C-alpha positions as a Markdown table, in Angstrom:
| # | Residue | x | y | z |
|---|---|---|---|---|
| 1 | Unk | 0.0 | 0.0 | 0.0 |
| 2 | Unk | 2.8 | 2.4 | 0.8 |
| 3 | Unk | 4.4 | 1.7 | -2.6 |
| 4 | Unk | 1.1 | 2.6 | -4.2 |
| 5 | Unk | 1.0 | 5.9 | -2.3 |
| 6 | Unk | 4.5 | 7.0 | -3.1 |
| 7 | Unk | 5.1 | 5.5 | -6.5 |
| 8 | Unk | 6.1 | 7.7 | -9.5 |
| 9 | Unk | 8.7 | 10.4 | -9.9 |
| 10 | Unk | 6.0 | 13.1 | -9.5 |
| 11 | Unk | 5.6 | 12.2 | -5.8 |
| 12 | Unk | 8.9 | 13.3 | -4.3 |
| 13 | Unk | 7.5 | 12.9 | -0.7 |
| 14 | Unk | 8.1 | 9.3 | 0.3 |
| 15 | Unk | 6.9 | 9.8 | 3.9 |
| 16 | Unk | 3.6 | 8.1 | 4.6 |
| 17 | Unk | 1.3 | 9.4 | 7.4 |
| 18 | Unk | -1.1 | 7.1 | 9.2 |
| 19 | Unk | -4.3 | 9.0 | 10.0 |
| 20 | Unk | -6.8 | 7.4 | 12.3 |
| 21 | Unk | -9.3 | 8.4 | 15.0 |
| 22 | Unk | -8.6 | 8.7 | 18.7 |
| 23 | Unk | -10.6 | 5.6 | 19.4 |
| 24 | Unk | -12.0 | 2.5 | 17.6 |
| 25 | Unk | -15.5 | 2.5 | 16.3 |
| 26 | Unk | -16.0 | -0.9 | 18.0 |
| 27 | Unk | -13.9 | -1.6 | 21.1 |
| 28 | Unk | -12.4 | 0.2 | 24.1 |
| 29 | Unk | -15.0 | 1.6 | 26.5 |
| 30 | Unk | -17.7 | 0.8 | 23.9 |
| 31 | Unk | -16.5 | -2.8 | 23.5 |
| 32 | Unk | -19.0 | -5.2 | 22.0 |
| 33 | Unk | -18.2 | -8.9 | 22.1 |
| 34 | Unk | -18.3 | -9.9 | 18.4 |
| 35 | Unk | -18.1 | -13.7 | 18.8 |
| 36 | Unk | -19.4 | -15.7 | 21.8 |
| 37 | Unk | -16.7 | -18.1 | 23.0 |
| 38 | Unk | -17.7 | -21.8 | 22.5 |
| 39 | Unk | -14.7 | -23.5 | 24.1 |
| 40 | Unk | -13.2 | -24.3 | 20.7 |
| 41 | Unk | -13.3 | -20.9 | 19.1 |
| 42 | Unk | -11.4 | -17.9 | 20.6 |
| 43 | Unk | -13.1 | -14.9 | 22.0 |
| 44 | Unk | -12.6 | -12.1 | 19.5 |
| 45 | Unk | -11.8 | -9.3 | 21.9 |
| 46 | Unk | -9.9 | -7.0 | 19.5 |
| 47 | Unk | -11.0 | -3.5 | 18.5 |
| 48 | Unk | -12.1 | -2.2 | 15.1 |
| 49 | Unk | -10.3 | 0.9 | 13.7 |
| 50 | Unk | -10.4 | 2.8 | 10.5 |
| 51 | Unk | -7.0 | 3.9 | 9.1 |
| 52 | Unk | -6.2 | 6.1 | 6.2 |
| 53 | Unk | -2.6 | 6.3 | 4.8 |
| 54 | Unk | -1.6 | 9.5 | 2.9 |
| 55 | Unk | 1.5 | 11.4 | 2.0 |
| 56 | Unk | 2.5 | 13.4 | 5.1 |
| 57 | Unk | 3.1 | 16.6 | 3.0 |
| 58 | Unk | -0.5 | 16.5 | 1.8 |
| 59 | Unk | -2.3 | 16.0 | 5.2 |
| 60 | Unk | -4.0 | 19.2 | 6.3 |
| 61 | Unk | -3.6 | 20.5 | 9.8 |
| 62 | Unk | -7.3 | 20.8 | 10.4 |
| 63 | Unk | -7.8 | 17.0 | 10.3 |
| 64 | Unk | -10.1 | 16.0 | 13.1 |
| 65 | Unk | -9.2 | 12.8 | 14.9 |
| 66 | Unk | -12.5 | 12.6 | 16.8 |
| 67 | Unk | -14.6 | 9.7 | 15.5 |
| 68 | Unk | -17.8 | 10.9 | 13.9 |
| 69 | Unk | -21.2 | 9.2 | 14.3 |
| 70 | Unk | -21.0 | 6.2 | 12.1 |
| 71 | Unk | -18.4 | 3.9 | 10.7 |
| 72 | Unk | -16.3 | 6.4 | 8.8 |
| 73 | Unk | -13.2 | 8.4 | 9.2 |
| 74 | Unk | -12.7 | 11.9 | 7.6 |
| 75 | Unk | -9.2 | 12.8 | 6.3 |
| 76 | Unk | -8.7 | 16.3 | 4.9 |
| 77 | Unk | -5.8 | 16.5 | 2.4 |
| 78 | Unk | -4.8 | 19.3 | 0.0 |
| 79 | Unk | -6.9 | 18.3 | -3.1 |
| 80 | Unk | -9.7 | 16.2 | -1.7 |
| 81 | Unk | -11.5 | 15.0 | 1.4 |
| 82 | Unk | -11.2 | 11.2 | 2.0 |
| 83 | Unk | -14.2 | 9.6 | 3.7 |
| 84 | Unk | -13.0 | 6.1 | 4.7 |
| 85 | Unk | -16.1 | 3.9 | 5.3 |
| 86 | Unk | -16.9 | 0.5 | 6.6 |
| 87 | Unk | -20.6 | 0.1 | 6.1 |
| 88 | Unk | -21.8 | -3.2 | 7.7 |
| 89 | Unk | -23.6 | -6.0 | 6.0 |
| 90 | Unk | -27.2 | -5.9 | 7.5 |
| 91 | Unk | -29.2 | -9.0 | 7.0 |
| 92 | Unk | -33.0 | -8.9 | 7.2 |
| 93 | Unk | -32.8 | -12.2 | 9.1 |
| 94 | Unk | -31.2 | -10.6 | 12.2 |
| 95 | Unk | -33.4 | -9.9 | 15.3 |
| 96 | Unk | -32.3 | -6.3 | 15.5 |
| 97 | Unk | -32.5 | -5.6 | 11.8 |
| 98 | Unk | -34.4 | -2.3 | 12.3 |
| 99 | Unk | -31.8 | -1.0 | 14.7 |
| 100 | Unk | -28.9 | -1.8 | 12.4 |
| 101 | Unk | -30.8 | -0.4 | 9.5 |
| 102 | Unk | -31.2 | 2.9 | 11.3 |
| 103 | Unk | -27.5 | 3.0 | 12.2 |
| 104 | Unk | -26.5 | 2.4 | 8.5 |
| 105 | Unk | -29.0 | 5.1 | 7.4 |
| 106 | Unk | -27.6 | 7.6 | 9.8 |
| 107 | Unk | -24.0 | 6.9 | 8.7 |
| 108 | Unk | -25.0 | 7.5 | 5.1 |
| 109 | Unk | -26.9 | 10.7 | 6.0 |
| 110 | Unk | -23.9 | 12.0 | 7.9 |
| 111 | Unk | -21.6 | 11.3 | 4.9 |
| 112 | Unk | -24.0 | 12.9 | 2.5 |
| 113 | Unk | -24.0 | 16.0 | 4.7 |
| 114 | Unk | -20.3 | 16.4 | 4.0 |
| 115 | Unk | -21.0 | 16.9 | 0.3 |
| 116 | Unk | -23.2 | 19.9 | 1.1 |
| 117 | Unk | -20.1 | 21.6 | 2.5 |
| 118 | Unk | -18.4 | 21.4 | -0.9 |
| 119 | Unk | -19.7 | 23.3 | -4.0 |
| 120 | Unk | -17.5 | 23.1 | -7.0 |
| 121 | Unk | -15.8 | 26.4 | -8.1 |
| 122 | Unk | -17.5 | 28.4 | -5.3 |
| 123 | Unk | -15.3 | 30.7 | -3.1 |
| 124 | Unk | -17.3 | 29.8 | 0.1 |
| 125 | Unk | -16.7 | 26.1 | -0.1 |
| 126 | Unk | -15.4 | 24.8 | 3.3 |
| 127 | Unk | -13.8 | 21.5 | 2.2 |
| 128 | Unk | -12.0 | 20.0 | -0.8 |
| 129 | Unk | -14.1 | 17.6 | -3.0 |
| 130 | Unk | -15.2 | 14.5 | -1.0 |
| 131 | Unk | -14.5 | 10.9 | -2.1 |
| 132 | Unk | -16.2 | 8.0 | -0.2 |
| 133 | Unk | -14.0 | 4.9 | -0.3 |
| 134 | Unk | -13.7 | 1.7 | 1.6 |
| 135 | Unk | -15.6 | -1.5 | 2.4 |
| 136 | Unk | -19.1 | -0.4 | 1.4 |
| 137 | Unk | -20.5 | -4.0 | 1.5 |
| 138 | Unk | -22.0 | -2.9 | -1.8 |
| 139 | Unk | -23.6 | -6.2 | -2.4 |
| 140 | Unk | -25.9 | -5.9 | 0.6 |
| 141 | Unk | -29.5 | -5.2 | -0.5 |
| 142 | Unk | -30.0 | -2.5 | 2.2 |
| 143 | Unk | -26.8 | -0.7 | 1.2 |
| 144 | Unk | -27.8 | -0.8 | -2.4 |
| 145 | Unk | -31.1 | 0.9 | -1.5 |
| 146 | Unk | -29.3 | 3.6 | 0.6 |
| 147 | Unk | -26.8 | 4.4 | -2.2 |
| 148 | Unk | -29.7 | 4.8 | -4.6 |
| 149 | Unk | -31.5 | 7.1 | -2.2 |
| 150 | Unk | -28.7 | 9.3 | -1.1 |
| 151 | Unk | -26.2 | 9.1 | -4.0 |
| 152 | Unk | -28.4 | 9.0 | -7.2 |
| 153 | Unk | -26.6 | 8.4 | -10.5 |
| 154 | Unk | -27.8 | 11.8 | -11.8 |
| 155 | Unk | -25.6 | 13.6 | -9.3 |
| 156 | Unk | -22.9 | 11.0 | -8.3 |
| 157 | Unk | -20.6 | 8.5 | -9.8 |
| 158 | Unk | -20.0 | 5.2 | -8.2 |
| 159 | Unk | -17.4 | 2.5 | -8.8 |
| 160 | Unk | -17.7 | -1.0 | -7.2 |
| 161 | Unk | -14.8 | -3.4 | -7.5 |
| 162 | Unk | -12.5 | -5.9 | -5.8 |
| 163 | Unk | -12.7 | -9.4 | -4.4 |
| 164 | Unk | -14.0 | -10.0 | -0.9 |
| 165 | Unk | -14.7 | -13.3 | 0.9 |
| 166 | Unk | -16.7 | -14.4 | 3.9 |
| 167 | Unk | -14.4 | -15.8 | 6.5 |
| 168 | Unk | -17.2 | -17.5 | 8.4 |
| 169 | Unk | -16.3 | -20.7 | 10.3 |
| 170 | Unk | -18.5 | -22.9 | 8.0 |
| 171 | Unk | -16.8 | -21.4 | 4.9 |
| 172 | Unk | -13.2 | -21.8 | 5.9 |
| 173 | Unk | -13.2 | -25.3 | 7.5 |
| 174 | Unk | -10.8 | -27.6 | 5.6 |
| 175 | Unk | -9.5 | -24.8 | 3.3 |
| 176 | Unk | -6.1 | -23.3 | 3.2 |
| 177 | Unk | -6.8 | -20.6 | 0.5 |
| 178 | Unk | -9.7 | -18.4 | -0.5 |
| 179 | Unk | -10.4 | -20.8 | -3.4 |
| 180 | Unk | -14.0 | -22.2 | -3.0 |
| 181 | Unk | -15.1 | -19.7 | -0.3 |
| 182 | Unk | -18.4 | -18.1 | -1.3 |
| 183 | Unk | -18.8 | -14.4 | -1.9 |
| 184 | Unk | -21.8 | -12.1 | -2.4 |
| 185 | Unk | -20.1 | -10.1 | -5.1 |
| 186 | Unk | -17.9 | -7.1 | -5.1 |
| 187 | Unk | -18.1 | -5.0 | -1.9 |
| 188 | Unk | -15.5 | -2.3 | -2.1 |
| 189 | Unk | -16.0 | 1.0 | -3.9 |
| 190 | Unk | -15.8 | 4.7 | -4.3 |
| 191 | Unk | -18.5 | 7.4 | -4.5 |
| 192 | Unk | -17.9 | 10.9 | -5.8 |
| 193 | Unk | -19.7 | 13.8 | -7.3 |
| 194 | Unk | -20.7 | 13.7 | -11.0 |
| 195 | Unk | -17.9 | 16.1 | -12.0 |
| 196 | Unk | -15.3 | 13.4 | -11.4 |
| 197 | Unk | -14.7 | 10.3 | -13.5 |
| 198 | Unk | -13.5 | 7.0 | -12.0 |
| 199 | Unk | -10.9 | 5.4 | -14.2 |
| 200 | Unk | -8.0 | 2.9 | -14.3 |
| 201 | Unk | -9.6 | 0.4 | -11.8 |
| 202 | Unk | -7.2 | -2.4 | -11.0 |
| 203 | Unk | -7.8 | -5.3 | -8.5 |
| 204 | Unk | -5.5 | -8.2 | -7.5 |
| 205 | Unk | -7.0 | -11.7 | -7.3 |
| 206 | Unk | -6.5 | -13.3 | -3.9 |
| 207 | Unk | -8.3 | -16.6 | -4.8 |
| 208 | Unk | -5.2 | -18.8 | -4.5 |
| 209 | Unk | -3.6 | -16.9 | -1.6 |
| 210 | Unk | -3.4 | -18.4 | 1.9 |
| 211 | Unk | -6.1 | -17.5 | 4.4 |
| 212 | Unk | -5.3 | -15.1 | 7.2 |
| 213 | Unk | -7.2 | -17.2 | 9.7 |
| 214 | Unk | -7.0 | -20.8 | 10.9 |
| 215 | Unk | -9.8 | -23.4 | 10.8 |
| 216 | Unk | -11.2 | -22.0 | 14.1 |
| 217 | Unk | -11.4 | -18.4 | 12.7 |
| 218 | Unk | -8.4 | -17.1 | 14.8 |
| 219 | Unk | -6.0 | -14.8 | 12.9 |
| 220 | Unk | -2.7 | -16.4 | 12.1 |
| 221 | Unk | 0.7 | -14.9 | 12.4 |
| 222 | Unk | 1.7 | -13.3 | 9.1 |
| 223 | Unk | 4.6 | -15.8 | 8.4 |
| 224 | Unk | 5.2 | -15.5 | 4.7 |
| 225 | Unk | 5.7 | -18.4 | 2.3 |
| 226 | Unk | 7.8 | -17.9 | -0.8 |
| 227 | Unk | 5.3 | -20.0 | -2.8 |
| 228 | Unk | 1.9 | -19.0 | -1.4 |
| 229 | Unk | 2.0 | -16.0 | 1.0 |
| 230 | Unk | -0.7 | -15.4 | 3.6 |
| 231 | Unk | -3.0 | -12.6 | 2.6 |
| 232 | Unk | -3.7 | -10.3 | 5.6 |
| 233 | Unk | -7.3 | -9.5 | 4.7 |
| 234 | Unk | -10.5 | -11.0 | 3.3 |
| 235 | Unk | -10.4 | -8.2 | 0.7 |
| 236 | Unk | -8.2 | -7.7 | -2.3 |
| 237 | Unk | -6.0 | -4.7 | -2.9 |
| 238 | Unk | -7.6 | -2.3 | -5.3 |
| 239 | Unk | -6.2 | 0.8 | -7.2 |
| 240 | Unk | -8.1 | 3.4 | -9.1 |
| 241 | Unk | -7.8 | 7.0 | -10.2 |
| 242 | Unk | -10.3 | 9.8 | -10.6 |
| 243 | Unk | -10.2 | 12.8 | -13.0 |
| 244 | Unk | -12.3 | 16.0 | -13.1 |
């Protein structure tokens, strides 16, 4: 990822800045146990953070490290505003579906509000043009509805891409790679105003790479193999460019 950020002779600054919030969006004082221990499976007591990597020279001083309401992190850099999002997959079969639906709706509403602070070519604009990026869980029916409602195609461009896999226990048992694990489709993406065009989308395939978890769902140490390296995520690395 650092190589992607600093590649090319037109980027003389090679120092990468890690921008994150002061606290996790799940964990710490607001810790929620994600998986109930069963005796054979570990208790997943780690925290969930959003992290954005940018060139240090482009990071604006007014960056706010306080986590906003919702699963997103705002990073202000010179030429754009990065809204790093992890929108959850909300199934209609869950008992608290309505609560989760309201939380996802509020997240999207708060993100949409950032676009109102930016008006192209107007002297009173308060932020650089926003770009929504991250794990949008774009194949989730609820999220598809929210995107259509708040980011209609007549005013926004949307790109959906990448490989993502479900690392559920029933999917990974007996497997050493992602090959054969079911997916719901492409889940990562970018959303921007209509004045920008999304181009040059590239995505690595991770189908034959080793899983980052063992058969019980616990994350493995990232010991690399020369032939088949462990992939650190259930999502593939994606690269894209946008042009006005």
